[in-house]
TIVO-2410 file (N, C-alpha, C; in nm, 3 decimals):
# residues 200
REC num residu      c1      c2      c3 atome chaine
REC   1      M   0.085  -0.118   0.000     N      A
REC   1      M   0.000   0.000   0.000    CA      A
REC   1      M   0.089   0.124   0.000     C      A
REC   2      K   0.079   0.205  -0.104     N      A
REC   2      K   0.157   0.328  -0.113    CA      A
REC   2      K   0.081   0.441  -0.046     C      A
REC   3      L   0.145   0.506   0.052     N      A
REC   3      L   0.084   0.616   0.124    CA      A
REC   3      L   0.164   0.744   0.097     C      A
REC   4      T   0.104   0.860   0.125     N      A
REC   4      T   0.170   0.986   0.100    CA      A
REC   4      T   0.180   1.067   0.229     C      A
REC   5      L   0.280   1.152   0.236     N      A
REC   5      L   0.297   1.241   0.350    CA      A
REC   5      L   0.196   1.354   0.336     C      A
REC   6      D   0.105   1.365   0.433     N      A
REC   6      D  -0.003   1.465   0.424    CA      A
REC   6      D   0.039   1.598   0.485     C      A
REC   7      H   0.089   1.595   0.608     N      A
REC   7      H   0.137   1.718   0.670    CA      A
REC   7      H   0.232   1.690   0.785     C      A
REC   8      L   0.305   1.794   0.821     N      A
REC   8      L   0.401   1.791   0.930    CA      A
REC   8      L   0.349   1.881   1.041     C      A
REC   9      V   0.379   1.846   1.165     N      A
REC   9      V   0.318   1.915   1.279    CA      A
REC   9      V   0.425   1.975   1.370     C      A
REC  10      L   0.409   2.104   1.397     N      A
REC  10      L   0.488   2.175   1.497    CA      A
REC  10      L   0.397   2.207   1.615     C      A
REC  11      G   0.451   2.199   1.735     N      A
REC  11      G   0.375   2.233   1.855    CA      A
REC  11      G   0.428   2.360   1.919     C      A
REC  12      T   0.341   2.427   1.995     N      A
REC  12      T   0.380   2.547   2.067    CA      A
REC  12      T   0.287   2.566   2.185     C      A
REC  13      A   0.327   2.648   2.282     N      A
REC  13      A   0.243   2.670   2.400    CA      A
REC  13      A   0.133   2.772   2.373     C      A
REC  14      D   0.164   2.875   2.293     N      A
REC  14      D   0.071   2.984   2.266    CA      A
REC  14      D   0.061   3.001   2.115     C      A
REC  15      L  -0.056   2.976   2.060     N      A
REC  15      L  -0.071   2.974   1.914    CA      A
REC  15      L  -0.041   3.110   1.852     C      A
REC  16      A  -0.090   3.217   1.911     N      A
REC  16      A  -0.068   3.349   1.853    CA      A
REC  16      A   0.080   3.384   1.849     C      A
REC  17      R   0.152   3.359   1.958     N      A
REC  17      R   0.295   3.390   1.961    CA      A
REC  17      R   0.373   3.299   1.866     C      A
REC  18      G   0.339   3.170   1.867     N      A
REC  18      G   0.409   3.078   1.778    CA      A
REC  18      G   0.385   3.111   1.632     C      A
REC  19      A   0.260   3.145   1.596     N      A
REC  19      A   0.228   3.180   1.457    CA      A
REC  19      A   0.299   3.307   1.415     C      A
REC  20      A   0.312   3.403   1.506     N      A
REC  20      A   0.384   3.526   1.474    CA      A
REC  20      A   0.532   3.496   1.447     C      A
REC  21      Q   0.589   3.404   1.525     N      A
REC  21      Q   0.728   3.366   1.505    CA      A
REC  21      Q   0.748   3.300   1.368     C      A
REC  22      L   0.659   3.206   1.333     N      A
REC  22      L   0.672   3.140   1.203    CA      A
REC  22      L   0.646   3.236   1.088     C      A
REC  23      T   0.552   3.326   1.103     N      A
REC  23      T   0.523   3.424   0.998    CA      A
REC  23      T   0.647   3.510   0.971     C      A
REC  24      E   0.717   3.547   1.076     N      A
REC  24      E   0.841   3.625   1.060    CA      A
REC  24      E   0.947   3.543   0.987     C      A
REC  25      W   0.966   3.418   1.029     N      A
REC  25      W   1.068   3.334   0.965    CA      A
REC  25      W   1.033   3.304   0.820     C      A
REC  26      F   0.906   3.273   0.794     N      A
REC  26      F   0.866   3.230   0.661    CA      A
REC  26      F   0.845   3.347   0.565     C      A
REC  27      G   0.813   3.464   0.618     N      A
REC  27      G   0.774   3.573   0.531    CA      A
REC  27      G   0.637   3.551   0.470     C      A
REC  28      A   0.556   3.469   0.537     N      A
REC  28      A   0.421   3.436   0.488    CA      A
REC  28      A   0.331   3.408   0.607     C      A
REC  29      A   0.212   3.466   0.605     N      A
REC  29      A   0.114   3.442   0.710    CA      A
REC  29      A   0.043   3.309   0.684     C      A
REC  30      P  -0.012   3.245   0.786     N      A
REC  30      P  -0.085   3.120   0.764    CA      A
REC  30      P  -0.206   3.141   0.674     C      A
REC  31      F  -0.237   3.039   0.594     N      A
REC  31      F  -0.352   3.050   0.504    CA      A
REC  31      F  -0.483   3.011   0.571     C      A
REC  32      G  -0.475   2.946   0.685     N      A
REC  32      G  -0.598   2.903   0.751    CA      A
REC  32      G  -0.568   2.840   0.886     C      A
REC  33      G  -0.670   2.779   0.942     N      A
REC  33      G  -0.658   2.715   1.072    CA      A
REC  33      G  -0.795   2.710   1.138     C      A
REC  34      G  -0.799   2.662   1.260     N      A
REC  34      G  -0.926   2.651   1.330    CA      A
REC  34      G  -0.910   2.581   1.462     C      A
REC  35      E  -1.021   2.528   1.513     N      A
REC  35      E  -1.023   2.465   1.645    CA      A
REC  35      E  -1.064   2.318   1.633     C      A
REC  36      H  -1.018   2.238   1.729     N      A
REC  36      H  -1.055   2.097   1.739    CA      A
REC  36      H  -1.123   2.077   1.873     C      A
REC  37      D  -1.255   2.072   1.873     N      A
REC  37      D  -1.331   2.069   1.998    CA      A
REC  37      D  -1.299   1.948   2.084     C      A
REC  38      L  -1.283   1.831   2.022     N      A
REC  38      L  -1.262   1.708   2.098    CA      A
REC  38      L  -1.135   1.716   2.183     C      A
REC  39      F  -1.030   1.777   2.126     N      A
REC  39      F  -0.900   1.778   2.192    CA      A
REC  39      F  -0.867   1.912   2.259     C      A
REC  40      A  -0.954   2.011   2.242     N      A
REC  40      A  -0.928   2.146   2.295    CA      A
REC  40      A  -0.793   2.199   2.246     C      A
REC  41      T  -0.774   2.192   2.114     N      A
REC  41      T  -0.655   2.248   2.051    CA      A
REC  41      T  -0.699   2.340   1.938     C      A
REC  42      H  -0.606   2.421   1.892     N      A
REC  42      H  -0.632   2.505   1.774    CA      A
REC  42      H  -0.503   2.514   1.694     C      A
REC  43      N  -0.516   2.553   1.566     N      A
REC  43      N  -0.399   2.547   1.479    CA      A
REC  43      N  -0.396   2.657   1.375     C      A
REC  44      K  -0.280   2.670   1.310     N      A
REC  44      K  -0.258   2.754   1.194    CA      A
REC  44      K  -0.184   2.670   1.090     C      A
REC  45      L  -0.207   2.699   0.960     N      A
REC  45      L  -0.156   2.615   0.852    CA      A
REC  45      L  -0.080   2.697   0.749     C      A
REC  46      W   0.027   2.639   0.694     N      A
REC  46      W   0.103   2.695   0.583    CA      A
REC  46      W   0.119   2.589   0.474     C      A
REC  47      R   0.111   2.631   0.349     N      A
REC  47      R   0.134   2.538   0.238    CA      A
REC  47      R   0.283   2.525   0.212     C      A
REC  48      L   0.326   2.401   0.185     N      A
REC  48      L   0.466   2.371   0.153    CA      A
REC  48      L   0.473   2.307   0.015     C      A
REC  49      E   0.563   2.355  -0.068     N      A
REC  49      E   0.590   2.290  -0.196    CA      A
REC  49      E   0.700   2.186  -0.174     C      A
REC  50      A   0.700   2.084  -0.257     N      A
REC  50      A   0.805   1.982  -0.255    CA      A
REC  50      A   0.818   1.926  -0.396     C      A
REC  51      S   0.926   1.855  -0.422     N      A
REC  51      S   0.950   1.806  -0.558    CA      A
REC  51      S   0.845   1.705  -0.601     C      A
REC  52      G   0.786   1.632  -0.506     N      A
REC  52      G   0.688   1.530  -0.542    CA      A
REC  52      G   0.545   1.580  -0.547     C      A
REC  53      Y   0.504   1.655  -0.447     N      A
REC  53      Y   0.367   1.705  -0.437    CA      A
REC  53      Y   0.360   1.805  -0.322     C      A
REC  54      P   0.261   1.893  -0.322     N      A
REC  54      P   0.249   1.987  -0.210    CA      A
REC  54      P   0.192   1.919  -0.086     C      A
REC  55      L   0.222   1.976   0.028     N      A
REC  55      L   0.166   1.930   0.154    CA      A
REC  55      L   0.155   2.053   0.243     C      A
REC  56      Y   0.127   2.035   0.370     N      A
REC  56      Y   0.117   2.154   0.454    CA      A
REC  56      Y   0.181   2.133   0.590     C      A
REC  57      L   0.212   2.246   0.652     N      A
REC  57      L   0.269   2.250   0.785    CA      A
REC  57      L   0.161   2.298   0.881     C      A
REC  58      E   0.144   2.225   0.990     N      A
REC  58      E   0.047   2.261   1.092    CA      A
REC  58      E   0.119   2.306   1.219     C      A
REC  59      L   0.082   2.421   1.270     N      A
REC  59      L   0.125   2.465   1.403    CA      A
REC  59      L   0.007   2.448   1.496     C      A
REC  60      I   0.025   2.371   1.604     N      A
REC  60      I  -0.086   2.336   1.692    CA      A
REC  60      I  -0.050   2.368   1.836     C      A
REC  61      A  -0.153   2.406   1.914     N      A
REC  61      A  -0.131   2.442   2.054    CA      A
REC  61      A  -0.257   2.411   2.134     C      A
REC  62      P  -0.244   2.391   2.266     N      A
REC  62      P  -0.364   2.380   2.349    CA      A
REC  62      P  -0.446   2.508   2.340     C      A
REC  63      N  -0.576   2.493   2.337     N      A
REC  63      N  -0.667   2.607   2.333    CA      A
REC  63      N  -0.712   2.638   2.476     C      A
REC  64      P  -0.664   2.748   2.535     N      A
REC  64      P  -0.698   2.777   2.675    CA      A
REC  64      P  -0.844   2.811   2.696     C      A
REC  65      A  -0.916   2.838   2.587     N      A
REC  65      A  -1.058   2.873   2.599    CA      A
REC  65      A  -1.149   2.751   2.593     C      A
REC  66      A  -1.091   2.632   2.581     N      A
REC  66      A  -1.171   2.510   2.566    CA      A
REC  66      A  -1.125   2.405   2.667     C      A
REC  67      T  -1.214   2.308   2.689     N      A
REC  67      T  -1.184   2.197   2.780    CA      A
REC  67      T  -1.176   2.067   2.700     C      A
REC  68      P  -1.065   1.994   2.708     N      A
REC  68      P  -1.054   1.871   2.629    CA      A
REC  68      P  -1.150   1.764   2.678     C      A
REC  69      K  -1.205   1.689   2.582     N      A
REC  69      K  -1.293   1.576   2.615    CA      A
REC  69      K  -1.214   1.446   2.623     C      A
REC  70      R  -1.088   1.453   2.589     N      A
REC  70      R  -0.996   1.340   2.599    CA      A
REC  70      R  -0.855   1.396   2.595     C      A
REC  71      A  -0.755   1.311   2.614     N      A
REC  71      A  -0.617   1.359   2.610    CA      A
REC  71      A  -0.589   1.428   2.476     C      A
REC  72      R  -0.515   1.538   2.483     N      A
REC  72      R  -0.484   1.611   2.360    CA      A
REC  72      R  -0.393   1.527   2.270     C      A
REC  73      W  -0.419   1.537   2.139     N      A
REC  73      W  -0.338   1.460   2.045    CA      A
REC  73      W  -0.199   1.521   2.030     C      A
REC  74      F  -0.111   1.446   1.966     N      A
REC  74      F   0.029   1.482   1.944    CA      A
REC  74      F   0.104   1.506   2.076     C      A
REC  75      G   0.055   1.445   2.185     N      A
REC  75      G   0.125   1.455   2.312    CA      A
REC  75      G   0.129   1.594   2.372     C      A
REC  76      L   0.036   1.681   2.333     N      A
REC  76      L   0.041   1.820   2.378    CA      A
REC  76      L   0.021   1.837   2.529     C      A
REC  77      D  -0.032   1.735   2.596     N      A
REC  77      D  -0.043   1.742   2.741    CA      A
REC  77      D   0.092   1.720   2.809     C      A
REC  78      D   0.187   1.665   2.736     N      A
REC  78      D   0.316   1.628   2.794    CA      A
REC  78      D   0.432   1.716   2.750     C      A
REC  79      F   0.422   1.775   2.629     N      A
REC  79      F   0.530   1.861   2.582    CA      A
REC  79      F   0.531   1.992   2.661     C      A
REC  80      T   0.652   2.045   2.686     N      A
REC  80      T   0.668   2.175   2.749    CA      A
REC  80      T   0.742   2.267   2.653     C      A
REC  81      F   0.680   2.381   2.620     N      A
REC  81      F   0.740   2.477   2.529    CA      A
REC  81      F   0.764   2.609   2.602     C      A
REC  82      E   0.874   2.673   2.570     N      A
REC  82      E   0.906   2.803   2.628    CA      A
REC  82      E   0.850   2.916   2.540     C      A
REC  83      S   0.777   3.009   2.599     N      A
REC  83      S   0.731   3.132   2.534    CA      A
REC  83      S   0.683   3.107   2.391     C      A
REC  84      D   0.753   3.164   2.290     N      A
REC  84      D   0.711   3.148   2.151    CA      A
REC  84      D   0.786   3.035   2.081     C      A
REC  85      E   0.846   2.944   2.158     N      A
REC  85      E   0.916   2.828   2.101    CA      A
REC  85      E   0.821   2.741   2.021     C      A
REC  86      V   0.870   2.689   1.911     N      A
REC  86      V   0.795   2.589   1.835    CA      A
REC  86      V   0.885   2.466   1.820     C      A
REC  87      G   0.824   2.348   1.821     N      A
REC  87      G   0.900   2.224   1.811    CA      A
REC  87      G   0.832   2.124   1.720     C      A
REC  88      Y   0.911   2.043   1.657     N      A
REC  88      Y   0.862   1.939   1.564    CA      A
REC  88      Y   0.806   1.823   1.646     C      A
REC  89      I   0.676   1.796   1.634     N      A
REC  89      I   0.614   1.693   1.719    CA      A
REC  89      I   0.532   1.590   1.643     C      A
REC  90      G   0.520   1.600   1.510     N      A
REC  90      G   0.434   1.503   1.443    CA      A
REC  90      G   0.454   1.495   1.293     C      A
REC  91      L   0.422   1.379   1.241     N      A
REC  91      L   0.424   1.350   1.098    CA      A
REC  91      L   0.295   1.273   1.070     C      A
REC  92      V   0.216   1.319   0.971     N      A
REC  92      V   0.086   1.258   0.943    CA      A
REC  92      V   0.085   1.206   0.801     C      A
REC  93      V   0.050   1.079   0.787     N      A
REC  93      V   0.052   1.009   0.659    CA      A
REC  93      V  -0.091   0.988   0.610     C      A
REC  94      R  -0.114   1.019   0.482     N      A
REC  94      R  -0.248   1.011   0.424    CA      A
REC  94      R  -0.271   0.876   0.355     C      A
REC  95      T  -0.390   0.822   0.377     N      A
REC  95      T  -0.432   0.699   0.313    CA      A
REC  95      T  -0.574   0.717   0.260     C      A
REC  96      D  -0.611   0.638   0.161     N      A
REC  96      D  -0.751   0.641   0.116    CA      A
REC  96      D  -0.830   0.526   0.175     C      A
REC  97      D  -0.767   0.449   0.264     N      A
REC  97      D  -0.836   0.339   0.333    CA      A
REC  97      D  -0.770   0.319   0.469     C      A
REC  98      I  -0.817   0.394   0.568     N      A
REC  98      I  -0.751   0.392   0.698    CA      A
REC  98      I  -0.770   0.258   0.769     C      A
REC  99      A  -0.881   0.190   0.740     N      A
REC  99      A  -0.901   0.058   0.801    CA      A
REC  99      A  -0.794  -0.040   0.754     C      A
REC 100      Q  -0.765  -0.038   0.625     N      A
REC 100      Q  -0.663  -0.126   0.570    CA      A
REC 100      Q  -0.524  -0.087   0.621     C      A
REC 101      A  -0.498   0.044   0.630     N      A
REC 101      A  -0.368   0.091   0.675    CA      A
REC 101      A  -0.342   0.051   0.820     C      A
REC 102      T  -0.441   0.068   0.906     N      A
REC 102      T  -0.422   0.031   1.046    CA      A
REC 102      T  -0.409  -0.120   1.061     C      A
REC 103      Q  -0.478  -0.195   0.979     N      A
REC 103      Q  -0.465  -0.340   0.983    CA      A
REC 103      Q  -0.323  -0.381   0.946     C      A
REC 104      K  -0.267  -0.314   0.846     N      A
REC 104      K  -0.132  -0.346   0.801    CA      A
REC 104      K  -0.029  -0.313   0.909     C      A
REC 105      L  -0.050  -0.201   0.978     N      A
REC 105      L   0.047  -0.157   1.078    CA      A
REC 105      L   0.023  -0.217   1.214     C      A
REC 106      G  -0.096  -0.277   1.233     N      A
REC 106      G  -0.132  -0.335   1.361    CA      A
REC 106      G  -0.253  -0.265   1.418     C      A
REC 107      A  -0.370  -0.326   1.404     N      A
REC 107      A  -0.494  -0.263   1.446    CA      A
REC 107      A  -0.492  -0.226   1.593     C      A
REC 108      D  -0.417  -0.300   1.675     N      A
REC 108      D  -0.411  -0.271   1.818    CA      A
REC 108      D  -0.323  -0.150   1.849     C      A
REC 109      Q  -0.256  -0.096   1.746     N      A
REC 109      Q  -0.171   0.020   1.765    CA      A
REC 109      Q  -0.247   0.153   1.751     C      A
REC 110      Y  -0.371   0.146   1.700     N      A
REC 110      Y  -0.443   0.267   1.666    CA      A
REC 110      Y  -0.587   0.266   1.717     C      A
REC 111      E  -0.635   0.385   1.747     N      A
REC 111      E  -0.777   0.410   1.765    CA      A
REC 111      E  -0.819   0.510   1.657     C      A
REC 112      V  -0.915   0.473   1.574     N      A
REC 112      V  -0.958   0.560   1.465    CA      A
REC 112      V  -1.078   0.642   1.512     C      A
REC 113      V  -1.067   0.775   1.501     N      A
REC 113      V  -1.175   0.865   1.540    CA      A
REC 113      V  -1.221   0.945   1.418     C      A
REC 114      S  -1.350   0.975   1.412     N      A
REC 114      S  -1.407   1.056   1.304    CA      A
REC 114      S  -1.417   1.200   1.351     C      A
REC 115      L  -1.369   1.293   1.267     N      A
REC 115      L  -1.360   1.434   1.304    CA      A
REC 115      L  -1.416   1.522   1.193     C      A
REC 116      A  -1.453   1.644   1.228     N      A
REC 116      A  -1.505   1.738   1.130    CA      A
REC 116      A  -1.478   1.880   1.176     C      A
REC 117      R  -1.459   1.969   1.079     N      A
REC 117      R  -1.446   2.111   1.106    CA      A
REC 117      R  -1.487   2.186   0.980     C      A
REC 118      G  -1.592   2.265   0.990     N      A
REC 118      G  -1.639   2.337   0.872    CA      A
REC 118      G  -1.676   2.239   0.762     C      A
REC 119      A  -1.620   2.261   0.643     N      A
REC 119      A  -1.650   2.174   0.528    CA      A
REC 119      A  -1.563   2.050   0.523     C      A
REC 120      L  -1.472   2.034   0.618     N      A
REC 120      L  -1.379   1.922   0.617    CA      A
REC 120      L  -1.427   1.810   0.708     C      A
REC 121      T  -1.415   1.686   0.661     N      A
REC 121      T  -1.437   1.569   0.747    CA      A
REC 121      T  -1.323   1.472   0.723     C      A
REC 122      W  -1.282   1.404   0.830     N      A
REC 122      W  -1.171   1.311   0.816    CA      A
REC 122      W  -1.173   1.208   0.928     C      A
REC 123      Q  -1.098   1.100   0.905     N      A
REC 123      Q  -1.074   1.000   1.007    CA      A
REC 123      Q  -0.926   1.004   1.043     C      A
REC 124      F  -0.899   0.989   1.172     N      A
REC 124      F  -0.761   1.002   1.219    CA      A
REC 124      F  -0.724   0.880   1.302     C      A
REC 125      G  -0.607   0.824   1.274     N      A
REC 125      G  -0.558   0.710   1.349    CA      A
REC 125      G  -0.470   0.755   1.464     C      A
REC 126      L  -0.524   0.756   1.585     N      A
REC 126      L  -0.449   0.795   1.704    CA      A
REC 126      L  -0.369   0.676   1.756     C      A
REC 127      Q  -0.248   0.701   1.797     N      A
REC 127      Q  -0.168   0.595   1.858    CA      A
REC 127      Q  -0.231   0.556   1.992     C      A
REC 128      V  -0.241   0.427   2.016     N      A
REC 128      V  -0.293   0.377   2.143    CA      A
REC 128      V  -0.182   0.386   2.248     C      A
REC 129      G  -0.215   0.432   2.366     N      A
REC 129      G  -0.115   0.445   2.472    CA      A
REC 129      G  -0.044   0.578   2.463     C      A
REC 130      P   0.065   0.593   2.539     N      A
REC 130      P   0.140   0.719   2.539    CA      A
REC 130      P   0.187   0.756   2.398     C      A
REC 131      Y   0.175   0.884   2.365     N      A
REC 131      Y   0.217   0.932   2.234    CA      A
REC 131      Y   0.368   0.915   2.218     C      A
REC 132      R   0.407   0.859   2.105     N      A
REC 132      R   0.548   0.836   2.077    CA      A
REC 132      R   0.591   0.921   1.957     C      A
REC 133      F   0.692   1.002   1.979     N      A
REC 133      F   0.747   1.081   1.870    CA      A
REC 133      F   0.897   1.091   1.887     C      A
REC 134      P   0.969   1.055   1.782     N      A
REC 134      P   0.923   0.992   1.658    CA      A
REC 134      P   0.890   0.845   1.679     C      A
REC 135      S   0.819   0.788   1.585     N      A
REC 135      S   0.774   0.650   1.597    CA      A
REC 135      S   0.776   0.582   1.461     C      A
REC 136      P   0.802   0.450   1.456     N      A
REC 136      P   0.796   0.378   1.329    CA      A
REC 136      P   0.653   0.360   1.279     C      A
REC 137      T   0.554   0.383   1.366     N      A
REC 137      T   0.413   0.378   1.324    CA      A
REC 137      T   0.356   0.519   1.332     C      A
REC 138      P   0.344   0.588   1.220     N      A
REC 138      P   0.308   0.730   1.220    CA      A
REC 138      P   0.158   0.753   1.240     C      A
REC 139      N   0.123   0.881   1.263     N      A
REC 139      N  -0.017   0.920   1.264    CA      A
REC 139      N  -0.075   0.899   1.124     C      A
REC 140      L  -0.200   0.852   1.118     N      A
REC 140      L  -0.266   0.823   0.991    CA      A
REC 140      L  -0.389   0.911   0.974     C      A
REC 141      I  -0.416   0.953   0.850     N      A
REC 141      I  -0.535   1.033   0.823    CA      A
REC 141      I  -0.598   0.989   0.691     C      A
REC 142      E  -0.730   0.987   0.690     N      A
REC 142      E  -0.807   0.967   0.567    CA      A
REC 142      E  -0.906   1.082   0.556     C      A
REC 143      W  -0.887   1.166   0.456     N      A
REC 143      W  -0.980   1.276   0.432    CA      A
REC 143      W  -1.104   1.222   0.363     C      A
REC 144      T  -1.220   1.243   0.421     N      A
REC 144      T  -1.343   1.191   0.362    CA      A
REC 144      T  -1.425   1.299   0.291     C      A
REC 145      K  -1.395   1.426   0.320     N      A
REC 145      K  -1.458   1.537   0.249    CA      A
REC 145      K  -1.367   1.657   0.256     C      A
REC 146      G  -1.320   1.700   0.139     N      A
REC 146      G  -1.234   1.816   0.132    CA      A
REC 146      G  -1.092   1.789   0.180     C      A
REC 147      H  -1.007   1.890   0.161     N      A
REC 147      H  -0.868   1.885   0.209    CA      A
REC 147      H  -0.825   2.028   0.237     C      A
REC 148      P  -0.745   2.052   0.341     N      A
REC 148      P  -0.706   2.190   0.372    CA      A
REC 148      P  -0.638   2.265   0.258     C      A
REC 149      L  -0.572   2.195   0.166     N      A
REC 149      L  -0.504   2.263   0.057    CA      A
REC 149      L  -0.594   2.295  -0.062     C      A
REC 150      D  -0.719   2.255  -0.058     N      A
REC 150      D  -0.809   2.285  -0.170    CA      A
REC 150      D  -0.813   2.436  -0.195     C      A
REC 151      N  -0.781   2.475  -0.318     N      A
REC 151      N  -0.788   2.615  -0.362    CA      A
REC 151      N  -0.688   2.706  -0.292     C      A
REC 152      V  -0.583   2.649  -0.232     N      A
REC 152      V  -0.478   2.729  -0.167    CA      A
REC 152      V  -0.358   2.739  -0.262     C      A
REC 153      I  -0.316   2.861  -0.293     N      A
REC 153      I  -0.204   2.879  -0.385    CA      A
REC 153      I  -0.072   2.873  -0.309     C      A
REC 154      S   0.038   2.863  -0.383     N      A
REC 154      S   0.170   2.854  -0.324    CA      A
REC 154      S   0.198   2.976  -0.236     C      A
REC 155      Q   0.266   2.952  -0.124     N      A
REC 155      Q   0.310   3.060  -0.036    CA      A
REC 155      Q   0.460   3.084  -0.044     C      A
REC 156      G   0.525   3.018  -0.140     N      A
REC 156      G   0.667   3.038  -0.158    CA      A
REC 156      G   0.755   2.964  -0.060     C      A
REC 157      L   0.699   2.863   0.008     N      A
REC 157      L   0.774   2.784   0.106    CA      A
REC 157      L   0.799   2.645   0.049     C      A
REC 158      T   0.921   2.596   0.063     N      A
REC 158      T   0.957   2.466   0.007    CA      A
REC 158      T   1.012   2.374   0.115     C      A
REC 159      L   0.953   2.255   0.125     N      A
REC 159      L   1.006   2.152   0.213    CA      A
REC 159      L   1.120   2.084   0.138     C      A
REC 160      T   1.243   2.095   0.192     N      A
REC 160      T   1.358   2.041   0.121    CA      A
REC 160      T   1.407   1.909   0.177     C      A
REC 161      Q   1.380   1.883   0.306     N      A
REC 161      Q   1.428   1.757   0.364    CA      A
REC 161      Q   1.351   1.721   0.490     C      A
REC 162      V   1.328   1.590   0.508     N      A
REC 162      V   1.275   1.537   0.632    CA      A
REC 162      V   1.372   1.431   0.682     C      A
REC 163      S   1.411   1.439   0.808     N      A
REC 163      S   1.496   1.338   0.870    CA      A
REC 163      S   1.414   1.261   0.971     C      A
REC 164      W   1.428   1.130   0.968     N      A
REC 164      W   1.344   1.045   1.053    CA      A
REC 164      W   1.429   0.931   1.107     C      A
REC 165      P   1.426   0.904   1.238     N      A
REC 165      P   1.518   0.805   1.294    CA      A
REC 165      P   1.474   0.661   1.279     C      A
REC 166      H   1.364   0.637   1.210     N      A
REC 166      H   1.315   0.501   1.192    CA      A
REC 166      H   1.290   0.473   1.044     C      A
REC 167      D   1.299   0.347   1.007     N      A
REC 167      D   1.241   0.303   0.881    CA      A
REC 167      D   1.093   0.281   0.908     C      A
REC 168      L   1.009   0.365   0.848     N      A
REC 168      L   0.866   0.355   0.876    CA      A
REC 168      L   0.811   0.222   0.829     C      A
REC 169      A   0.717   0.169   0.906     N      A
REC 169      A   0.662   0.036   0.878    CA      A
REC 169      A   0.552   0.045   0.773     C      A
REC 170      L   0.583   0.112   0.662     N      A
REC 170      L   0.486   0.124   0.552    CA      A
REC 170      L   0.560   0.171   0.428     C      A
REC 171      D   0.493   0.164   0.316     N      A
REC 171      D   0.550   0.208   0.189    CA      A
REC 171      D   0.509   0.353   0.169     C      A
REC 172      L   0.595   0.444   0.212     N      A
REC 172      L   0.561   0.586   0.211    CA      A
REC 172      L   0.628   0.657   0.095     C      A
REC 173      D   0.548   0.733   0.020     N      A
REC 173      D   0.597   0.815  -0.089    CA      A
REC 173      D   0.642   0.950  -0.031     C      A
REC 174      W   0.773   0.968  -0.013     N      A
REC 174      W   0.825   1.094   0.040    CA      A
REC 174      W   0.826   1.198  -0.072     C      A
REC 175      P   0.781   1.320  -0.046     N      A
REC 175      P   0.775   1.421  -0.153    CA      A
REC 175      P   0.904   1.498  -0.172     C      A
REC 176      C   1.005   1.470  -0.087     N      A
REC 176      C   1.128   1.548  -0.091    CA      A
REC 176      C   1.242   1.459  -0.046     C      A
REC 177      S   1.360   1.516  -0.032     N      A
REC 177      S   1.474   1.442   0.020    CA      A
REC 177      S   1.442   1.388   0.159     C      A
REC 178      Q   1.480   1.263   0.184     N      A
REC 178      Q   1.447   1.199   0.312    CA      A
REC 178      Q   1.568   1.123   0.362     C      A
REC 179      Q   1.600   1.142   0.490     N      A
REC 179      Q   1.706   1.067   0.553    CA      A
REC 179      Q   1.644   0.982   0.662     C      A
REC 180      G   1.649   0.851   0.646     N      A
REC 180      G   1.585   0.762   0.740    CA      A
REC 180      G   1.685   0.682   0.822     C      A
REC 181      N   1.632   0.617   0.925     N      A
REC 181      N   1.711   0.528   1.010    CA      A
REC 181      N   1.834   0.598   1.069     C      A
REC 182      L   1.812   0.723   1.116     N      A
REC 182      L   1.919   0.798   1.180    CA      A
REC 182      L   1.896   0.797   1.331     C      A
REC 183      P   1.987   0.742   1.410     N      A
REC 183      P   1.963   0.729   1.554    CA      A
REC 183      P   1.933   0.864   1.620     C      A
REC 184      D   1.821   0.868   1.693     N      A
REC 184      D   1.785   0.984   1.775    CA      A
REC 184      D   1.788   1.115   1.697     C      A
REC 185      N   1.750   1.113   1.573     N      A
REC 185      N   1.755   1.235   1.494    CA      A
REC 185      N   1.629   1.249   1.410     C      A
REC 186      S   1.551   1.351   1.437     N      A
REC 186      S   1.436   1.382   1.352    CA      A
REC 186      S   1.436   1.531   1.328     C      A
REC 187      G   1.392   1.572   1.213     N      A
REC 187      G   1.390   1.714   1.183    CA      A
REC 187      G   1.338   1.740   1.043     C      A
REC 188      L   1.323   1.866   1.011     N      A
REC 188      L   1.281   1.903   0.877    CA      A
REC 188      L   1.343   2.037   0.841     C      A
REC 189      Q   1.360   2.058   0.711     N      A
REC 189      Q   1.416   2.182   0.660    CA      A
REC 189      Q   1.317   2.244   0.563     C      A
REC 190      I   1.293   2.374   0.582     N      A
REC 190      I   1.203   2.449   0.496    CA      A
REC 190      I   1.279   2.570   0.442     C      A
REC 191      R   1.268   2.595   0.312     N      A
REC 191      R   1.329   2.713   0.250    CA      A
REC 191      R   1.221   2.817   0.227     C      A
REC 192      N   1.243   2.940   0.275     N      A
REC 192      N   1.142   3.043   0.257    CA      A
REC 192      N   1.156   3.111   0.121     C      A
REC 193      S   1.075   3.212   0.096     N      A
REC 193      S   1.066   3.270  -0.038    CA      A
REC 193      S   1.192   3.348  -0.077     C      A
REC 194      I   1.278   3.383   0.018     N      A
REC 194      I   1.402   3.452  -0.018    CA      A
REC 194      I   1.524   3.361  -0.003     C      A
REC 195      G   1.499   3.230   0.004     N      A
REC 195      G   1.607   3.134   0.000    CA      A
REC 195      G   1.670   3.099   0.133     C      A
REC 196      Q   1.618   3.150   0.242     N      A
REC 196      Q   1.672   3.114   0.373    CA      A
REC 196      Q   1.620   2.978   0.416     C      A
REC 197      T   1.704   2.900   0.485     N      A
REC 197      T   1.665   2.768   0.533    CA      A
REC 197      T   1.632   2.774   0.679     C      A
REC 198      I   1.513   2.725   0.714     N      A
REC 198      I   1.469   2.717   0.853    CA      A
REC 198      I   1.469   2.571   0.893     C      A
REC 199      Q   1.535   2.541   1.003     N      A
REC 199      Q   1.552   2.403   1.049    CA      A
REC 199      Q   1.471   2.380   1.175     C      A
REC 200      F   1.395   2.270   1.181     N      A
REC 200      F   1.322   2.231   1.302    CA      A
REC 200      F   1.371   2.093   1.344     C      A
***
């Protein structure tokens, strides 16, 4: 089963401060974002170009105005961020059959939840047990209606490399340069519109 990289996730303590920091680094404001009622989180999104296909970057933070109905995803209850610090906390892989994908990776490794926001609906494969990042079994998503990149034009940001310390337990189509099986090393490189490289 060939899967694609859907989006990369950065975490922060305060969404407004973190988004302002990324906007300064990228030279581009987020194209969208919203709230996730189930997890009491909110996010901002940027489009990323890559040699294979476009994807997006998500900045996510706890929403202090909401109460979570379950543990926050991407381990946000456990991560500690300083002020406007942002950190790389997730990689999400897209499938058109999440039931088959979770079966392949181990059905007992995932809990699949159905989610919606505005015109978007999707299913998400949450890791069972404590959140592991990085992990050989990544977060899984199946978009069932719409996609955040629909009708979004380029923002001049290019994903040039993803480093991952595991060989992922799936056949993943990487859209850019990828360095795998690197001990204790995960990260990503983004080039902004004036050619500067930002490393996470």
